[in-house]
Backbone bond lengths (Angstrom), bond angles and torsions (degrees), N, CA, C in turn:
res aa  C-N    CA-C-N  psi(-1)  N-CA   C-N-CA  omega(-1)  CA-C   N-CA-C  phi
1 M - - - 1.452 - - 1.535 108.61 -
2 T 1.308 115.88 133.15 1.459 121.61 179.64 1.527 109.36 -81.46
3 V 1.320 115.86 124.47 1.456 121.31 177.73 1.526 107.97 -117.76
4 R 1.331 115.37 133.97 1.464 121.84 179.62 1.530 109.34 -124.73
5 L 1.317 114.94 143.81 1.456 121.53 170.50 1.514 106.93 -120.47
6 K 1.311 116.51 113.15 1.471 121.78 179.21 1.517 108.23 -96.83
7 D 1.318 115.45 126.59 1.465 123.70 179.22 1.522 107.90 -107.68
8 F 1.329 116.46 104.88 1.470 121.60 176.79 1.527 107.62 -88.85
9 Y 1.335 116.19 121.06 1.457 121.72 -172.85 1.522 110.13 -145.40
10 A 1.329 114.80 174.05 1.466 122.38 170.22 1.520 107.54 -141.99
11 D 1.331 116.23 149.60 1.462 120.81 -178.19 1.525 112.55 -61.47
12 W 1.332 117.27 -29.21 1.458 122.23 -177.19 1.524 113.03 -86.49
13 C 1.322 118.24 -2.06 1.468 123.74 -172.83 1.537 110.82 -87.37
14 G 1.344 116.67 111.46 1.466 121.62 178.89 1.526 112.94 -61.50
15 P 1.347 119.37 -50.11 1.478 119.35 178.98 1.529 112.31 -60.26
16 C 1.333 117.96 -28.65 1.461 119.93 177.49 1.529 110.46 -64.15
17 K 1.321 116.31 -37.63 1.469 120.43 178.22 1.539 110.88 -67.60
18 T 1.333 116.20 -32.05 1.464 120.53 175.86 1.520 110.59 -68.42
19 Q 1.319 117.08 -34.77 1.473 122.43 -178.22 1.516 112.12 -72.93
20 D 1.323 117.91 -31.11 1.475 122.38 -173.67 1.518 115.21 -51.12
21 P 1.354 120.39 -49.86 1.473 118.43 -177.68 1.530 113.33 -61.57
22 I 1.323 116.95 -33.95 1.466 120.61 178.47 1.529 109.60 -64.78
23 L 1.330 116.04 -44.23 1.467 119.87 -179.81 1.527 111.38 -67.79
24 E 1.332 117.15 -36.77 1.464 119.84 178.43 1.518 111.08 -64.00
25 E 1.337 117.55 -40.15 1.473 120.83 176.09 1.521 110.74 -62.24
26 L 1.322 116.27 -46.89 1.457 120.37 -179.48 1.524 111.35 -60.63
27 E 1.310 115.95 -42.26 1.465 120.56 -178.73 1.528 110.34 -59.50
28 G 1.319 117.35 -37.50 1.459 121.04 177.57 1.520 113.00 -70.05
29 D 1.342 116.55 -30.55 1.463 121.56 -177.14 1.523 113.25 -90.79
30 Y 1.324 117.69 -15.35 1.470 121.65 -177.78 1.539 110.13 -127.44
31 P 1.338 116.76 71.25 1.475 119.39 -177.56 1.537 112.78 -65.12
32 E 1.319 117.18 -18.45 1.468 120.37 -179.16 1.537 112.12 -81.96
33 V 1.326 117.42 -8.86 1.465 122.06 -179.73 1.526 108.92 -96.74
34 S 1.324 115.93 137.31 1.458 121.28 175.88 1.533 108.26 -88.75
35 F 1.317 115.61 115.37 1.471 121.49 177.98 1.525 108.26 -97.80
36 E 1.332 115.87 122.44 1.457 120.93 -175.87 1.519 109.41 -123.67
37 K 1.330 116.43 125.42 1.459 121.00 176.80 1.527 108.05 -97.41
38 V 1.329 116.24 131.09 1.466 121.55 -179.54 1.524 107.66 -122.92
39 N 1.336 115.30 109.20 1.465 121.00 177.22 1.529 107.32 -78.48
40 V 1.333 116.36 112.70 1.467 119.91 -173.90 1.519 112.97 -66.42
41 D 1.331 117.49 -23.54 1.458 119.86 177.50 1.534 111.86 -72.69
42 E 1.322 116.40 -28.77 1.459 121.45 -177.68 1.526 112.43 -98.34
43 E 1.312 117.13 -23.72 1.476 120.72 -175.38 1.527 109.88 -130.20
44 Q 1.336 115.01 61.41 1.458 120.91 -177.51 1.528 112.97 -63.47
45 D 1.332 116.51 -31.08 1.462 119.60 -179.83 1.526 111.62 -64.08
46 I 1.326 117.30 -40.02 1.456 120.72 178.02 1.521 109.93 -69.43
47 A 1.337 117.40 -42.54 1.460 120.76 177.79 1.524 110.35 -59.71
48 N 1.321 117.81 -40.95 1.460 121.17 178.54 1.526 111.16 -67.52
49 Q 1.306 116.88 -39.03 1.471 120.86 178.71 1.533 110.41 -58.68
50 Y 1.327 117.14 -38.97 1.459 121.65 179.99 1.534 112.71 -92.78
51 Q 1.327 116.49 5.63 1.471 122.88 178.09 1.522 112.37 54.96
52 V 1.332 116.16 45.80 1.459 122.06 178.48 1.522 108.24 -78.60
53 R 1.344 116.30 122.99 1.452 122.04 -178.88 1.530 113.09 -120.01
54 S 1.324 117.03 -18.12 1.467 121.79 -179.58 1.522 108.26 -137.23
55 L 1.345 114.83 156.84 1.457 120.91 -179.25 1.508 111.32 -123.85
56 P 1.322 116.84 148.84 1.460 125.91 -10.98 1.530 110.57 -73.07
57 T 1.326 115.03 151.16 1.469 122.16 169.44 1.508 106.56 -120.64
58 L 1.331 115.47 130.60 1.461 122.00 178.69 1.509 108.24 -117.78
59 I 1.311 116.72 130.90 1.457 121.71 -178.98 1.521 108.55 -124.62
60 V 1.338 115.23 126.25 1.463 121.93 176.79 1.527 106.15 -105.18
61 E 1.334 114.87 127.78 1.455 118.76 -179.28 1.518 111.10 -142.15
62 N 1.332 114.72 160.49 1.451 121.89 173.35 1.526 107.36 -135.40
63 E 1.327 117.98 -166.28 1.457 120.97 -177.24 1.532 112.94 -58.88
64 E 1.319 115.91 -27.83 1.464 121.15 -177.47 1.512 112.38 -80.70
65 G 1.333 118.14 -14.35 1.465 121.99 179.62 1.513 112.06 126.34
66 V 1.320 115.31 -159.23 1.455 121.64 -177.38 1.529 108.80 -72.20
67 V 1.343 115.58 127.16 1.447 122.03 178.82 1.529 110.86 -96.34
68 D 1.334 115.44 -39.57 1.465 120.02 -179.40 1.511 109.87 -154.90
69 R 1.335 115.41 157.46 1.453 122.58 -177.08 1.528 107.24 -141.74
70 F 1.323 115.88 133.29 1.455 122.17 179.82 1.523 109.22 -126.66
71 V 1.325 115.79 136.70 1.453 121.44 176.73 1.520 107.91 -120.19
72 G 1.326 116.79 128.44 1.453 121.17 -176.04 1.519 110.15 94.57
73 V 1.314 115.41 174.53 1.467 120.12 -179.28 1.525 108.64 -63.74
74 T 1.332 115.44 127.74 1.465 121.72 -174.28 1.519 109.59 -118.15
75 Q 1.323 116.03 136.34 1.453 121.59 -178.11 1.532 110.96 -74.34
76 R 1.314 113.95 152.39 1.463 121.64 -179.16 1.531 112.38 -53.85
77 E 1.335 117.46 -43.34 1.462 121.45 -176.19 1.536 110.75 -60.23
78 D 1.329 116.71 -40.79 1.469 120.39 179.86 1.533 110.66 -66.77
79 L 1.318 116.18 -39.38 1.465 119.29 178.96 1.521 111.63 -68.95
80 E 1.333 117.16 -38.80 1.455 120.61 177.62 1.534 111.24 -61.97
81 A 1.332 116.52 -40.56 1.463 120.43 177.93 1.523 110.38 -63.38
82 A 1.323 117.08 -41.25 1.471 120.75 -179.89 1.537 110.80 -67.29
83 L 1.342 116.94 -39.89 1.458 120.68 177.32 1.531 111.04 -62.19
84 A 1.331 116.09 -40.92 1.467 121.19 177.43 1.527 110.48 -63.11
85 D 1.334 117.07 -43.93 1.457 121.52 178.39 1.530 111.53 -61.14
86 A 1.336 115.88 -32.28 1.459 121.25 -178.79 1.537 112.53 -79.75
87 G 1.337 115.91 -12.78 1.449 119.15 178.87 1.504 116.35 108.80
88 A 1.328 117.30 10.78 1.464 120.91 179.91 1.515 110.82 -79.91
């Protein structure tokens, strides 16, 4: 099963910079998960499609759709649980 974690961020977003090291660690530990960064300033259409209103927003999805959604800085344990729920 394909699992994706979409990271909606902006270069000017302080909390997004706080979230980055957590996502980088996860990416190293979950090679089977596709980690996608979406700069909301450059890709507003995708941000609108996912109804992103605050940053950072993290969305975990699989073939069936969105499994979990997090707004604000999210701890590794919560993301790991969501990845497991998605099939990673």
